PDB file of N, CA, C, O and CB in Angstrom:
ATOM      1  N   MET A   1      -5.028  -2.222 -12.471  1.00  0.00           N
ATOM      2  CA  MET A   1      -5.893  -1.435 -11.723  1.00  0.00           C
ATOM      3  C   MET A   1      -5.224   0.130 -11.562  1.00  0.00           C
ATOM      4  O   MET A   1      -4.018   0.354 -11.456  1.00  0.00           O
ATOM      5  CB  MET A   1      -6.137  -2.207 -10.289  1.00  0.00           C
ATOM      6  N   ASN A   2      -6.054   0.914 -11.569  1.00  0.00           N
ATOM      7  CA  ASN A   2      -5.352   2.167 -11.308  1.00  0.00           C
ATOM      8  C   ASN A   2      -6.044   3.086 -10.211  1.00  0.00           C
ATOM      9  O   ASN A   2      -7.132   2.726  -9.762  1.00  0.00           O
ATOM     10  CB  ASN A   2      -5.239   2.936 -12.633  1.00  0.00           C
ATOM     11  N   VAL A   3      -5.436   4.289  -9.754  1.00  0.00           N
ATOM     12  CA  VAL A   3      -6.084   4.749  -8.732  1.00  0.00           C
ATOM     13  C   VAL A   3      -7.613   5.264  -8.709  1.00  0.00           C
ATOM     14  O   VAL A   3      -8.367   5.114  -7.747  1.00  0.00           O
ATOM     15  CB  VAL A   3      -5.324   5.634  -8.381  1.00  0.00           C
ATOM     16  N   ALA A   4      -7.908   5.822  -9.781  1.00  0.00           N
ATOM     17  CA  ALA A   4      -9.237   6.251  -9.899  1.00  0.00           C
ATOM     18  C   ALA A   4     -10.096   5.013 -10.051  1.00  0.00           C
ATOM     19  O   ALA A   4     -11.268   5.258  -9.767  1.00  0.00           O
ATOM     20  CB  ALA A   4      -9.405   7.222 -11.056  1.00  0.00           C
ATOM     21  N   THR A   5      -9.870   3.734 -10.421  1.00  0.00           N
ATOM     22  CA  THR A   5     -10.713   2.689 -10.238  1.00  0.00           C
ATOM     23  C   THR A   5     -10.785   2.167  -8.827  1.00  0.00           C
ATOM     24  O   THR A   5     -11.877   1.839  -8.363  1.00  0.00           O
ATOM     25  CB  THR A   5     -10.350   1.692 -11.111  1.00  0.00           C
ATOM     26  N   LEU A   6      -9.769   2.081  -8.177  1.00  0.00           N
ATOM     27  CA  LEU A   6      -9.808   1.840  -6.840  1.00  0.00           C
ATOM     28  C   LEU A   6     -10.290   2.652  -5.909  1.00  0.00           C
ATOM     29  O   LEU A   6     -10.738   2.268  -4.829  1.00  0.00           O
ATOM     30  CB  LEU A   6      -8.807   1.619  -6.498  1.00  0.00           C
ATOM     31  N   THR A   7     -10.219   3.834  -6.293  1.00  0.00           N
ATOM     32  CA  THR A   7     -11.098   5.068  -5.314  1.00  0.00           C
ATOM     33  C   THR A   7     -12.572   4.792  -5.593  1.00  0.00           C
ATOM     34  O   THR A   7     -13.345   5.080  -4.680  1.00  0.00           O
ATOM     35  CB  THR A   7     -10.757   6.903  -5.808  1.00  0.00           C
ATOM     36  N   GLU A   8     -13.033   4.329  -6.603  1.00  0.00           N
ATOM     37  CA  GLU A   8     -14.550   4.094  -7.036  1.00  0.00           C
ATOM     38  C   GLU A   8     -14.919   3.107  -6.171  1.00  0.00           C
ATOM     39  O   GLU A   8     -15.811   3.199  -5.328  1.00  0.00           O
ATOM     40  CB  GLU A   8     -14.845   3.636  -8.571  1.00  0.00           C
ATOM     41  N   LEU A   9     -14.175   2.093  -6.403  1.00  0.00           N
ATOM     42  CA  LEU A   9     -14.517   0.465  -5.864  1.00  0.00           C
ATOM     43  C   LEU A   9     -14.359   0.821  -4.085  1.00  0.00           C
ATOM     44  O   LEU A   9     -15.175   0.323  -3.309  1.00  0.00           O
ATOM     45  CB  LEU A   9     -12.998  -1.056  -6.597  1.00  0.00           C
ATOM     46  N   LEU A  10     -13.540   1.475  -3.716  1.00  0.00           N
ATOM     47  CA  LEU A  10     -13.542   1.753  -2.309  1.00  0.00           C
ATOM     48  C   LEU A  10     -14.816   2.677  -1.644  1.00  0.00           C
ATOM     49  O   LEU A  10     -15.285   2.570  -0.511  1.00  0.00           O
ATOM     50  CB  LEU A  10     -12.203   2.455  -2.073  1.00  0.00           C
ATOM     51  N   ARG A  11     -15.208   3.596  -2.702  1.00  0.00           N
ATOM     52  CA  ARG A  11     -16.379   4.333  -2.216  1.00  0.00           C
ATOM     53  C   ARG A  11     -17.620   3.554  -2.541  1.00  0.00           C
ATOM     54  O   ARG A  11     -18.656   3.967  -2.019  1.00  0.00           O
ATOM     55  CB  ARG A  11     -16.453   5.747  -2.829  1.00  0.00           C
ATOM     56  N   ASP A  12     -17.694   2.479  -3.327  1.00  0.00           N
ATOM     57  CA  ASP A  12     -18.715   1.760  -3.310  1.00  0.00           C
ATOM     58  C   ASP A  12     -18.881   0.714  -2.157  1.00  0.00           C
ATOM     59  O   ASP A  12     -19.959   0.393  -1.657  1.00  0.00           O
ATOM     60  CB  ASP A  12     -18.731   1.232  -4.477  1.00  0.00           C
ATOM     61  N   ALA A  13     -17.742   0.269  -1.838  1.00  0.00           N
ATOM     62  CA  ALA A  13     -17.572  -0.573  -0.715  1.00  0.00           C
ATOM     63  C   ALA A  13     -17.925   0.171   0.464  1.00  0.00           C
ATOM     64  O   ALA A  13     -18.731  -0.417   1.186  1.00  0.00           O
ATOM     65  CB  ALA A  13     -16.220  -1.106  -0.616  1.00  0.00           C
ATOM     66  N   GLU A  14     -17.576   1.209   0.825  1.00  0.00           N
ATOM     67  CA  GLU A  14     -17.803   2.063   2.221  1.00  0.00           C
ATOM     68  C   GLU A  14     -19.429   2.076   2.122  1.00  0.00           C
ATOM     69  O   GLU A  14     -20.085   1.610   3.054  1.00  0.00           O
ATOM     70  CB  GLU A  14     -16.993   3.878   2.260  1.00  0.00           C
ATOM     71  N   GLN A  15     -20.002   2.568   1.078  1.00  0.00           N
ATOM     72  CA  GLN A  15     -21.237   2.663   0.911  1.00  0.00           C
ATOM     73  C   GLN A  15     -22.171   1.529   1.202  1.00  0.00           C
ATOM     74  O   GLN A  15     -23.204   1.704   1.849  1.00  0.00           O
ATOM     75  CB  GLN A  15     -21.340   3.029  -0.208  1.00  0.00           C
ATOM     76  N   ARG A  16     -21.826   0.428   0.750  1.00  0.00           N
ATOM     77  CA  ARG A  16     -22.357  -0.761   0.678  1.00  0.00           C
ATOM     78  C   ARG A  16     -22.333  -1.435   1.982  1.00  0.00           C
ATOM     79  O   ARG A  16     -23.299  -2.000   2.494  1.00  0.00           O
ATOM     80  CB  ARG A  16     -21.741  -1.474  -0.295  1.00  0.00           C
ATOM     81  N   HIS A  17     -20.944  -1.314   2.570  1.00  0.00           N
ATOM     82  CA  HIS A  17     -20.815  -2.060   3.653  1.00  0.00           C
ATOM     83  C   HIS A  17     -21.725  -1.355   4.847  1.00  0.00           C
ATOM     84  O   HIS A  17     -22.198  -1.998   5.784  1.00  0.00           O
ATOM     85  CB  HIS A  17     -19.285  -2.200   3.965  1.00  0.00           C
ATOM     86  N   GLY A  18     -21.865  -0.178   4.692  1.00  0.00           N
ATOM     87  CA  GLY A  18     -22.726   0.527   5.814  1.00  0.00           C
ATOM     88  C   GLY A  18     -23.834  -0.236   5.906  1.00  0.00           C
ATOM     89  O   GLY A  18     -24.182  -0.579   7.036  1.00  0.00           O
ATOM     90  N   LEU A  19     -24.539  -0.619   4.865  1.00  0.00           N
ATOM     91  CA  LEU A  19     -25.785  -1.368   4.968  1.00  0.00           C
ATOM     92  C   LEU A  19     -25.813  -2.690   5.510  1.00  0.00           C
ATOM     93  O   LEU A  19     -26.686  -3.060   6.294  1.00  0.00           O
ATOM     94  CB  LEU A  19     -26.320  -1.471   3.787  1.00  0.00           C
ATOM     95  N   TYR A  20     -24.576  -3.636   4.980  1.00  0.00           N
ATOM     96  CA  TYR A  20     -24.390  -4.710   5.620  1.00  0.00           C
ATOM     97  C   TYR A  20     -23.921  -4.599   7.284  1.00  0.00           C
ATOM     98  O   TYR A  20     -24.324  -5.436   8.091  1.00  0.00           O
ATOM     99  CB  TYR A  20     -23.454  -5.374   4.777  1.00  0.00           C
ATOM    100  N   GLU A  21     -23.112  -3.577   7.648  1.00  0.00           N
ATOM    101  CA  GLU A  21     -22.690  -3.549   9.022  1.00  0.00           C
ATOM    102  C   GLU A  21     -23.919  -2.924  10.075  1.00  0.00           C
ATOM    103  O   GLU A  21     -23.769  -2.598  11.252  1.00  0.00           O
ATOM    104  CB  GLU A  21     -21.302  -2.629   9.059  1.00  0.00           C
ATOM    105  N   ALA A  22     -24.870  -2.883   9.452  1.00  0.00           N
ATOM    106  CA  ALA A  22     -26.211  -2.202  10.230  1.00  0.00           C
ATOM    107  C   ALA A  22     -26.713  -3.585  11.065  1.00  0.00           C
ATOM    108  O   ALA A  22     -26.965  -3.534  12.269  1.00  0.00           O
ATOM    109  CB  ALA A  22     -27.661  -1.493   8.941  1.00  0.00           C
ATOM    110  N   SER A  23     -26.799  -4.551  10.448  1.00  0.00           N
ATOM    111  CA  SER A  23     -27.291  -5.869  10.899  1.00  0.00           C
ATOM    112  C   SER A  23     -26.434  -7.132  11.151  1.00  0.00           C
ATOM    113  O   SER A  23     -26.870  -8.238  11.469  1.00  0.00           O
ATOM    114  CB  SER A  23     -28.171  -6.231   9.998  1.00  0.00           C
ATOM    115  N   ALA A  24     -25.108  -6.775  10.951  1.00  0.00           N
ATOM    116  CA  ALA A  24     -23.997  -7.753  10.977  1.00  0.00           C
ATOM    117  C   ALA A  24     -23.318  -8.175  12.423  1.00  0.00           C
ATOM    118  O   ALA A  24     -23.305  -7.307  13.296  1.00  0.00           O
ATOM    119  CB  ALA A  24     -22.916  -7.155  10.095  1.00  0.00           C
ATOM    120  N   PRO A  25     -22.821  -9.320  12.677  1.00  0.00           N
ATOM    121  CA  PRO A  25     -22.125  -9.316  13.964  1.00  0.00           C
ATOM    122  C   PRO A  25     -20.767  -8.620  13.692  1.00  0.00           C
ATOM    123  O   PRO A  25     -20.360  -8.283  12.580  1.00  0.00           O
ATOM    124  CB  PRO A  25     -21.941 -10.819  14.562  1.00  0.00           C
ATOM    125  N   LYS A  26     -20.114  -8.452  14.902  1.00  0.00           N
ATOM    126  CA  LYS A  26     -19.030  -7.519  15.050  1.00  0.00           C
ATOM    127  C   LYS A  26     -18.033  -8.169  14.051  1.00  0.00           C
ATOM    128  O   LYS A  26     -18.012  -9.399  14.085  1.00  0.00           O
ATOM    129  CB  LYS A  26     -18.466  -7.355  16.626  1.00  0.00           C
ATOM    130  N   HIS A  27     -17.289  -7.619  13.260  1.00  0.00           N
ATOM    131  CA  HIS A  27     -16.437  -7.828  12.307  1.00  0.00           C
ATOM    132  C   HIS A  27     -15.343  -6.887  11.763  1.00  0.00           C
ATOM    133  O   HIS A  27     -15.795  -5.760  11.562  1.00  0.00           O
ATOM    134  CB  HIS A  27     -17.133  -8.118  11.458  1.00  0.00           C
ATOM    135  N   HIS A  28     -14.059  -7.020  11.473  1.00  0.00           N
ATOM    136  CA  HIS A  28     -13.155  -6.109  10.806  1.00  0.00           C
ATOM    137  C   HIS A  28     -13.654  -5.677   9.215  1.00  0.00           C
ATOM    138  O   HIS A  28     -13.860  -6.477   8.302  1.00  0.00           O
ATOM    139  CB  HIS A  28     -11.695  -6.857  10.796  1.00  0.00           C
ATOM    140  N   TRP A  29     -13.762  -4.470   9.159  1.00  0.00           N
ATOM    141  CA  TRP A  29     -14.312  -3.980   7.835  1.00  0.00           C
ATOM    142  C   TRP A  29     -13.603  -4.391   6.698  1.00  0.00           C
ATOM    143  O   TRP A  29     -14.204  -4.520   5.631  1.00  0.00           O
ATOM    144  CB  TRP A  29     -14.367  -2.568   7.768  1.00  0.00           C
ATOM    145  N   SER A  30     -12.239  -4.642   6.801  1.00  0.00           N
ATOM    146  CA  SER A  30     -11.660  -4.979   5.841  1.00  0.00           C
ATOM    147  C   SER A  30     -11.806  -6.541   5.105  1.00  0.00           C
ATOM    148  O   SER A  30     -11.384  -6.840   3.988  1.00  0.00           O
ATOM    149  CB  SER A  30     -10.522  -4.656   6.249  1.00  0.00           C
ATOM    150  N   ASP A  31     -12.352  -7.215   5.832  1.00  0.00           N
ATOM    151  CA  ASP A  31     -12.784  -8.557   5.553  1.00  0.00           C
ATOM    152  C   ASP A  31     -13.902  -8.298   4.453  1.00  0.00           C
ATOM    153  O   ASP A  31     -13.683  -8.876   3.388  1.00  0.00           O
ATOM    154  CB  ASP A  31     -13.327  -9.364   6.930  1.00  0.00           C
ATOM    155  N   TRP A  32     -14.774  -7.723   4.501  1.00  0.00           N
ATOM    156  CA  TRP A  32     -15.727  -7.297   3.827  1.00  0.00           C
ATOM    157  C   TRP A  32     -15.570  -6.559   2.713  1.00  0.00           C
ATOM    158  O   TRP A  32     -16.205  -6.864   1.703  1.00  0.00           O
ATOM    159  CB  TRP A  32     -16.367  -6.773   4.495  1.00  0.00           C
ATOM    160  N   TYR A  33     -14.764  -5.554   2.722  1.00  0.00           N
ATOM    161  CA  TYR A  33     -14.086  -4.580   1.681  1.00  0.00           C
ATOM    162  C   TYR A  33     -13.453  -5.368   0.783  1.00  0.00           C
ATOM    163  O   TYR A  33     -13.706  -5.211  -0.411  1.00  0.00           O
ATOM    164  CB  TYR A  33     -13.054  -3.571   2.246  1.00  0.00           C
ATOM    165  N   ALA A  34     -12.585  -6.286   1.176  1.00  0.00           N
ATOM    166  CA  ALA A  34     -11.807  -6.954   0.117  1.00  0.00           C
ATOM    167  C   ALA A  34     -12.441  -8.033  -0.517  1.00  0.00           C
ATOM    168  O   ALA A  34     -11.952  -8.515  -1.539  1.00  0.00           O
ATOM    169  CB  ALA A  34     -10.603  -7.429   0.594  1.00  0.00           C
ATOM    170  N   ALA A  35     -13.610  -8.520   0.042  1.00  0.00           N
ATOM    171  CA  ALA A  35     -14.466  -9.692  -0.786  1.00  0.00           C
ATOM    172  C   ALA A  35     -15.263  -8.895  -1.784  1.00  0.00           C
ATOM    173  O   ALA A  35     -15.342  -9.302  -2.943  1.00  0.00           O
ATOM    174  CB  ALA A  35     -15.587 -10.675   0.226  1.00  0.00           C
ATOM    175  N   PHE A  36     -15.854  -7.793  -1.408  1.00  0.00           N
ATOM    176  CA  PHE A  36     -16.441  -6.969  -2.261  1.00  0.00           C
ATOM    177  C   PHE A  36     -15.694  -6.358  -3.498  1.00  0.00           C
ATOM    178  O   PHE A  36     -16.142  -6.285  -4.642  1.00  0.00           O
ATOM    179  CB  PHE A  36     -16.887  -6.037  -1.510  1.00  0.00           C
ATOM    180  N   ILE A  37     -14.607  -5.983  -3.100  1.00  0.00           N
ATOM    181  CA  ILE A  37     -13.601  -5.333  -4.220  1.00  0.00           C
ATOM    182  C   ILE A  37     -13.163  -6.302  -5.261  1.00  0.00           C
ATOM    183  O   ILE A  37     -13.246  -6.094  -6.471  1.00  0.00           O
ATOM    184  CB  ILE A  37     -12.241  -4.764  -3.559  1.00  0.00           C
ATOM    185  N   VAL A  38     -12.696  -7.360  -4.711  1.00  0.00           N
ATOM    186  CA  VAL A  38     -12.370  -8.658  -5.785  1.00  0.00           C
ATOM    187  C   VAL A  38     -13.590  -8.925  -6.626  1.00  0.00           C
ATOM    188  O   VAL A  38     -13.511  -9.066  -7.846  1.00  0.00           O
ATOM    189  CB  VAL A  38     -11.993 -10.173  -4.969  1.00  0.00           C
ATOM    190  N   ALA A  39     -14.785  -8.996  -5.913  1.00  0.00           N
ATOM    191  CA  ALA A  39     -15.764  -9.402  -6.912  1.00  0.00           C
ATOM    192  C   ALA A  39     -16.007  -8.176  -7.821  1.00  0.00           C
ATOM    193  O   ALA A  39     -15.934  -8.445  -9.020  1.00  0.00           O
ATOM    194  CB  ALA A  39     -17.116  -9.919  -6.231  1.00  0.00           C
ATOM    195  N   ARG A  40     -16.233  -7.111  -7.567  1.00  0.00           N
ATOM    196  CA  ARG A  40     -16.395  -5.882  -8.615  1.00  0.00           C
ATOM    197  C   ARG A  40     -15.352  -6.194  -9.608  1.00  0.00           C
ATOM    198  O   ARG A  40     -15.628  -6.261 -10.805  1.00  0.00           O
ATOM    199  CB  ARG A  40     -16.151  -4.285  -7.957  1.00  0.00           C
ATOM    200  N   ALA A  41     -14.064  -6.402  -9.115  1.00  0.00           N
ATOM    201  CA  ALA A  41     -12.790  -6.427 -10.156  1.00  0.00           C
ATOM    202  C   ALA A  41     -13.037  -7.296 -10.974  1.00  0.00           C
ATOM    203  O   ALA A  41     -12.608  -7.251 -12.127  1.00  0.00           O
ATOM    204  CB  ALA A  41     -11.418  -6.728  -9.656  1.00  0.00           C
ATOM    205  N   HIS A  42     -13.885  -8.382 -10.441  1.00  0.00           N
ATOM    206  CA  HIS A  42     -13.780  -9.703 -11.388  1.00  0.00           C
ATOM    207  C   HIS A  42     -15.347  -9.474 -12.450  1.00  0.00           C
ATOM    208  O   HIS A  42     -15.900 -10.425 -13.002  1.00  0.00           O
ATOM    209  CB  HIS A  42     -13.818 -11.508 -10.160  1.00  0.00           C
ATOM    210  N   GLY A  43     -15.745  -8.296 -12.528  1.00  0.00           N
ATOM    211  CA  GLY A  43     -16.926  -7.942 -13.182  1.00  0.00           C
ATOM    212  C   GLY A  43     -18.190  -8.387 -12.729  1.00  0.00           C
ATOM    213  O   GLY A  43     -19.091  -8.498 -13.560  1.00  0.00           O
ATOM    214  N   LYS A  44     -18.444  -8.722 -11.268  1.00  0.00           N
ATOM    215  CA  LYS A  44     -20.004  -8.969 -10.545  1.00  0.00           C
ATOM    216  C   LYS A  44     -20.493  -7.472 -10.496  1.00  0.00           C
ATOM    217  O   LYS A  44     -19.779  -6.470 -10.456  1.00  0.00           O
ATOM    218  CB  LYS A  44     -19.988  -9.758  -8.728  1.00  0.00           C
ATOM    219  N   SER A  45     -21.818  -7.539 -10.507  1.00  0.00           N
ATOM    220  CA  SER A  45     -22.597  -6.461 -10.236  1.00  0.00           C
ATOM    221  C   SER A  45     -22.330  -5.903  -8.863  1.00  0.00           C
ATOM    222  O   SER A  45     -21.548  -6.528  -8.148  1.00  0.00           O
ATOM    223  CB  SER A  45     -23.958  -6.816 -10.404  1.00  0.00           C
ATOM    224  N   VAL A  46     -22.843  -4.890  -8.448  1.00  0.00           N
ATOM    225  CA  VAL A  46     -22.723  -4.317  -7.104  1.00  0.00           C
ATOM    226  C   VAL A  46     -23.447  -5.399  -5.979  1.00  0.00           C
ATOM    227  O   VAL A  46     -22.954  -5.720  -4.898  1.00  0.00           O
ATOM    228  CB  VAL A  46     -23.487  -2.763  -7.115  1.00  0.00           C
ATOM    229  N   GLU A  47     -24.657  -5.829  -6.501  1.00  0.00           N
ATOM    230  CA  GLU A  47     -25.611  -6.474  -5.957  1.00  0.00           C
ATOM    231  C   GLU A  47     -24.971  -8.057  -5.776  1.00  0.00           C
ATOM    232  O   GLU A  47     -25.196  -8.704  -4.753  1.00  0.00           O
ATOM    233  CB  GLU A  47     -26.933  -6.287  -6.865  1.00  0.00           C
ATOM    234  N   GLU A  48     -24.286  -8.500  -6.711  1.00  0.00           N
ATOM    235  CA  GLU A  48     -23.698  -9.776  -6.579  1.00  0.00           C
ATOM    236  C   GLU A  48     -22.270  -9.647  -5.741  1.00  0.00           C
ATOM    237  O   GLU A  48     -21.809 -10.637  -5.172  1.00  0.00           O
ATOM    238  CB  GLU A  48     -23.503 -10.394  -8.064  1.00  0.00           C
ATOM    239  N   SER A  49     -21.741  -8.629  -5.711  1.00  0.00           N
ATOM    240  CA  SER A  49     -20.503  -8.190  -4.920  1.00  0.00           C
ATOM    241  C   SER A  49     -20.868  -8.099  -3.527  1.00  0.00           C
ATOM    242  O   SER A  49     -20.054  -8.475  -2.683  1.00  0.00           O
ATOM    243  CB  SER A  49     -19.917  -6.817  -5.382  1.00  0.00           C
ATOM    244  N   GLU A  50     -22.185  -7.567  -3.124  1.00  0.00           N
ATOM    245  CA  GLU A  50     -22.682  -7.514  -1.774  1.00  0.00           C
ATOM    246  C   GLU A  50     -22.915  -9.040  -1.262  1.00  0.00           C
ATOM    247  O   GLU A  50     -22.631  -9.404  -0.121  1.00  0.00           O
ATOM    248  CB  GLU A  50     -24.056  -6.624  -1.733  1.00  0.00           C
ATOM    249  N   ILE A  51     -23.473  -9.887  -2.268  1.00  0.00           N
ATOM    250  CA  ILE A  51     -23.768 -11.320  -1.838  1.00  0.00           C
ATOM    251  C   ILE A  51     -22.447 -12.060  -1.508  1.00  0.00           C
ATOM    252  O   ILE A  51     -22.304 -12.751  -0.500  1.00  0.00           O
ATOM    253  CB  ILE A  51     -24.559 -12.120  -3.003  1.00  0.00           C
ATOM    254  N   ALA A  52     -21.439 -11.843  -2.504  1.00  0.00           N
ATOM    255  CA  ALA A  52     -20.190 -12.354  -2.537  1.00  0.00           C
ATOM    256  C   ALA A  52     -19.321 -12.069  -1.060  1.00  0.00           C
ATOM    257  O   ALA A  52     -18.668 -12.936  -0.479  1.00  0.00           O
ATOM    258  CB  ALA A  52     -19.516 -11.705  -3.820  1.00  0.00           C
ATOM    259  N   ALA A  53     -19.481 -10.646  -0.610  1.00  0.00           N
ATOM    260  CA  ALA A  53     -18.707 -10.388   0.537  1.00  0.00           C
ATOM    261  C   ALA A  53     -19.703 -10.875   1.742  1.00  0.00           C
ATOM    262  O   ALA A  53     -19.116 -11.358   2.710  1.00  0.00           O
ATOM    263  CB  ALA A  53     -18.236  -8.770   0.606  1.00  0.00           C
ATOM    264  N   ALA A  54     -20.922 -10.821   1.802  1.00  0.00           N
ATOM    265  CA  ALA A  54     -21.670 -11.481   2.695  1.00  0.00           C
ATOM    266  C   ALA A  54     -21.431 -13.152   3.008  1.00  0.00           C
ATOM    267  O   ALA A  54     -21.302 -13.707   4.099  1.00  0.00           O
ATOM    268  CB  ALA A  54     -22.973 -11.214   2.214  1.00  0.00           C
ATOM    269  N   LEU A  55     -21.424 -13.644   1.850  1.00  0.00           N
ATOM    270  CA  LEU A  55     -20.695 -14.962   1.894  1.00  0.00           C
ATOM    271  C   LEU A  55     -19.587 -15.317   2.480  1.00  0.00           C
ATOM    272  O   LEU A  55     -19.466 -16.292   3.221  1.00  0.00           O
ATOM    273  CB  LEU A  55     -20.439 -15.298   0.903  1.00  0.00           C
ATOM    274  N   HIS A  56     -18.676 -14.491   2.152  1.00  0.00           N
ATOM    275  CA  HIS A  56     -17.023 -14.588   2.663  1.00  0.00           C
ATOM    276  C   HIS A  56     -17.263 -14.222   4.108  1.00  0.00           C
ATOM    277  O   HIS A  56     -16.625 -14.906   4.908  1.00  0.00           O
ATOM    278  CB  HIS A  56     -15.763 -13.379   1.831  1.00  0.00           C
ATOM    279  N   MET A  57     -18.145 -13.171   4.675  1.00  0.00           N
ATOM    280  CA  MET A  57     -18.231 -12.958   5.961  1.00  0.00           C
ATOM    281  C   MET A  57     -18.750 -14.278   6.889  1.00  0.00           C
ATOM    282  O   MET A  57     -18.289 -14.612   7.980  1.00  0.00           O
ATOM    283  CB  MET A  57     -19.104 -11.782   6.059  1.00  0.00           C
ATOM    284  N   ASP A  58     -19.793 -14.899   6.170  1.00  0.00           N
ATOM    285  CA  ASP A  58     -20.217 -16.052   7.015  1.00  0.00           C
ATOM    286  C   ASP A  58     -19.131 -17.053   7.043  1.00  0.00           C
ATOM    287  O   ASP A  58     -19.260 -17.883   7.944  1.00  0.00           O
ATOM    288  CB  ASP A  58     -21.519 -16.707   6.503  1.00  0.00           C
ATOM    289  N   GLU A  59     -18.183 -17.176   6.351  1.00  0.00           N
ATOM    290  CA  GLU A  59     -16.994 -18.054   6.557  1.00  0.00           C
ATOM    291  C   GLU A  59     -16.039 -17.582   7.222  1.00  0.00           C
ATOM    292  O   GLU A  59     -15.307 -18.399   7.781  1.00  0.00           O
ATOM    293  CB  GLU A  59     -16.437 -18.463   5.499  1.00  0.00           C
ATOM    294  N   VAL A  60     -15.792 -16.354   7.349  1.00  0.00           N
ATOM    295  CA  VAL A  60     -14.913 -15.721   8.308  1.00  0.00           C
ATOM    296  C   VAL A  60     -15.254 -15.621   9.825  1.00  0.00           C
ATOM    297  O   VAL A  60     -14.426 -15.562  10.734  1.00  0.00           O
ATOM    298  CB  VAL A  60     -14.732 -14.448   7.855  1.00  0.00           C
ATOM    299  N   LEU A  61     -16.732 -15.611   9.960  1.00  0.00           N
ATOM    300  CA  LEU A  61     -17.291 -15.442  11.250  1.00  0.00           C
ATOM    301  C   LEU A  61     -17.706 -16.652  11.879  1.00  0.00           C
ATOM    302  O   LEU A  61     -18.447 -16.743  12.858  1.00  0.00           O
ATOM    303  CB  LEU A  61     -18.356 -14.585  11.206  1.00  0.00           C
ATOM    304  N   LYS A  62     -17.117 -17.660  11.177  1.00  0.00           N
ATOM    305  CA  LYS A  62     -17.628 -19.177  11.626  1.00  0.00           C
ATOM    306  C   LYS A  62     -16.804 -19.501  12.803  1.00  0.00           C
ATOM    307  O   LYS A  62     -16.947 -20.580  13.378  1.00  0.00           O
ATOM    308  CB  LYS A  62     -17.409 -20.430  10.421  1.00  0.00           C
TER     309      LYS A  62
END
């Protein structure tokens, strides 16, 4: 992965995390970002990556 790609993924994550954070329990942003970015890096759509990140957070917050 190069800097430009990672920058784009981080910006996507930042925007989408804001939507998640509005209704989510207290959490550390890095958990959500990491799950979102890994999903995107594996070819998932933005929407699929949001779901993957939310599912990851369900596990983290148990």
